[in-house]
N, C-alpha and C positions, 0 to 999 in steps of 0.2 A: 788275261788281258794285261796284267801288270808288267811294267818295264823297269822296275827298280827306281822310280822317281822319288819314292819316299814321301808321299803326300800325307800319310797318317800322322796326326797330331801337328800338322804344319799350320802356322799362322798365314793368313792371307791378308797382308797389310798393304802391300804395294805391288802393282803389276810389274814393277821393275825387278822384282825378285825372281821372276820366271824367265826361263829360256824359251826360245821359239818351240823347241821340241816338247816342252812341258805344256805350253799353251795349246799346241796341236793335239796333245793327248787329252787335255781337259775338253776340247771341242769334240773329240772322238767319243769320250765317255758321255758327254751331253747327248749325243745322238742315240746312245743306247738307252737313255732315260725316256726318250719320246714315248714308247709304248706304255711305260709305267705311269705316265700322266693319266692314261685312261683306266688301266687295271689296278694300279697301286702295287705296293710291295711291302714286305715286312723286314727289309734288310736293316732298318734302323730301329726296330722295335726295342723298347726299353731305353732308348737314348733320348736325352732332353736338350733342346735348343733354348738358350736364354737370349732374348732380344732386349738390348739396352739402347733405346732410341731417345737421345737427348735433343733431337730435332724432328720436326714433322716428316712423315713419310707415308706414302700410300703403296706404290708399286713395290718398292724394295722390301718393306716390312711384310706386306701380304704375300709376296712371292716366296720369301724365305719360309713363312709359316706354311704356305701351301706345299712347298718342296718337302719340308719336314714331315707333314702329315701324309703326303703321298708315299713316303718311304717308311711309314709306320711309326714314326717318332712322335714326341710330344713337344709342346712349346710353352715357355713361361716368359715373363718379362714385362716391360712397360714401354709405352709409346709417348709418354709425357712425364718428364722428370718431376713435375709437381705432385704426382701420385706416389712417388718413391721417397726414400730417406734422403735423397740428394737435396731436397728443398730444406732439410734440417741442417745442411752443411756437410754432409758426408762427402769425403774425397772420392775421386774416380778410382784411385788405387784400392781404397777400402771396399767400394761397391763391387769392383771386379773380384776381389779376394773372397767376398761373401758369396757372390752369385756363382762362382766357379764350384762351390761346394754343393750347389743344387743342380748343376748342369754338366753336359759333356762337350759343349761348344758354345761360344759366345759370339753373337753378331752385334756389333757396336756402330751406332751413328752418333757423331758428335760435332758441334759447331767449331771446335778448335782444331787447327792443323796439328798433326802429330799425336792426337789423342789415341788413335788405334794402336800406333807403335808403342806408346806409353803403356796402354792396357795390356798389350801382348807381353811386355816385360814382367808384369806382375802375375799374369794368369798362368796356371798350370795346364789349362785346357786350351785348345786352339781358339784364336780370336780371328774373326773375319771382319774386315773393315767394310762397313756399309755406307761409307762417306765420312771423310774427316775434313771439316771446314771447306775451303776452296781448293784443297790439295789434291786428293785422289778419290776414286771410286772404282776399285779394281774389278769387282764383280760385274758392274755395269759394262766395263770395257770388254769383258769376256763374253757377255751376252750380245754386245754389239758385233764382235767378231763372228760369233756363231750365226747371227742374223745375216751378215754379209756373206758368209760361207754358204749358208742355205739358199740364199737368194741368187747369188752369182756363181755358185759352184767352185769358187776359189777366192783367194785374197790377193795372191801375187799378181802383178801386172795391172792392177786397177788404179784409176785416178780417183782420189778420194778428197772431197771438199768438206772441211769443218767450218761452220759458219755461225756467227752470233757472239755470245759472250765467251771468248777464249781466255780471258784473264781470270775470271772468278769461277768459271764452269769446271768443276772437278771432273766431270765425266770426260771432257775433251782432253784433259791432262793425261789421265790414265789411257785413253784410247790412242793418243799420239805416241806415248811410250810403247804401247803394244804394237801399233802399226809399224814402228821403226824396226821391228824384227822381221818384217816382210818386204817384198820387192814391190813397193807402191810409190806413187807420186802423191804427195800431200800438199793440198792448197788450203791456206788459212785465210778466211774472209771475216773481217770484223771492223768496227769503227776503231780509229786510232787509240781511243781511250781503253778499248777492251782487247788489245792485241794479246796474242799468246805470251805467256810468261817467258822471259828470256832464258831462264834455266832449262825450260823444256826444249826450246829451240836449240840451245847449245848442246843439249844431250843427244838430240836426234839428227842434227844436220849432217853429220859425217856418215850416217848410215843410210839415209834415204834423201831423195830430192824434196826440198821444202820451199815453198814460196808464200809470201804474204801479200794480201790484196785488201782493198776496201770495197770493191765492187764485184758482186757475184757474176755479173755479165762477162767479166774478164776470164772466168774459168769454167762457166757452166757448160759450154758447148761440148767439151770432151769428157765431162765428169761421168763416172760410173756410179758413184755414191755421193749423195748430198746429206750431210749430217748437220741438222739444224739444232741450235740450243736457244733456250729462253734467256733473255737478258734479265738477270736476277736482281730485282730490287733489294732483296734482303741482304745481299753481299756488299752493297755500296756503303762506304763510310760517309758519303756525302750525297744526299738525295738530289741536290742540284745537278750533280754529275750524271745521276741516273736519268733525270728528265731530259738531258741533252741527247741521250742515245736510245731511249726507249722507242720501240717501233722502227728502228733503223733498217731492219730487214724483214721482208714479208715474202713468203713463197706462196704463189697462187697459180691458177691455171694459165694466166697470161705469161707469167715468168717461165713456166715449164714448157711453153711452146718452143722455146729455144734449146730444150734439153734433148738428149738421146731418148729414144723410145723406151729403152730398157734401164734408164736411170732409176735408182731406188732412193727414196727419201726416208731418212731415219730421224728420230727425235727421242731423247731419253724421257720426255714428258715430265711434268705437266707443261702444256703449251699455253700461251696466252693468245697472241695474234700473229705469231711468226710463221705459222703454217695455216693457210686458210682451210676452213672446213670443207670447201669444195674439192680439195685434193684427196680427201678421205676415200672417196669411191673410185679413185683411179688406180691403175696398176702401179703407179709410182709409190703409193703410200705403203710403207712397211712398218710404221711405228707401232701399230697395235699388235702386229705379229711379233715385233721386237719385244714388247712388254710380255707377251705370252712365253717367248723364249727365255725370259728371266727365270721361269719356273724350272725348266729342264736343266739349265746351266747351274742353277743353285742346288738342284737335286744332285748333280754330278759333284759339285764342290763339297757338299755335306757328306756324300758317300765316300769321297776320297779322304777328307781330313779325319773322318771317324773310322776309317779302315775297313769299311764294308766293300769297297773296291780298291784293289791294290794300285 
């Protein structure tokens, strides 16, 4: 299957380091992992994944663990820095240099932007960015693309709406960069306070058609994919600003009456009130499938960076 992309020992820090061909290949390898979710594999037997989670996580942390176990590997690490030597004042560089001696790959989540890139510079084993501040979340973008591809059969030619917290939401930054490699129309819907970062817009505007809106009704009619994000209280430096925009957007059955029948609604989760529970039982809802897809995509990434798949 290998095409000489050289994934072995490669850091996965930013989605921007990948070409479209490389992303398409990751999605192809992810498809081959689907049957292994049921039957398991020993392709990573003897390999150890270290998870260093300096921020809370449920889906990302558990799906990386599940992915490693399904491929026959082992998992060590922490999900709360208070139980590690970090609380004693150990630097991130030292933590990484110690942990790499116990593991074959490191998955890092950290509240500071640039933390994954910094860790990758010190580590001799591959580092996978599981979210760095409000900056990027590359593996989430890959599983988002995989979900779109599975649901719609393609990515090219789609009208895709990203809605909610586009300023602090790291998932939408990585996804926008990834989508700019495809032939899509991107619609960005957010309150003025939470508009997409200018550097993201500047980076993608010459490659794909991008427009900004404050009202979902302006773009819902011809949307193929609606990607909703939580307005993240924890990312706001000023809680007064958060109170101004909380609950700005809510997707419910009434809203979706105006959508295409085959629209899919995605959400990186966790949600608060931005997608109503009543949507869960409709064909629109793909967010729980999206979470399941995180396992196969992370299985593919681990198999690639650890050299089990070329």
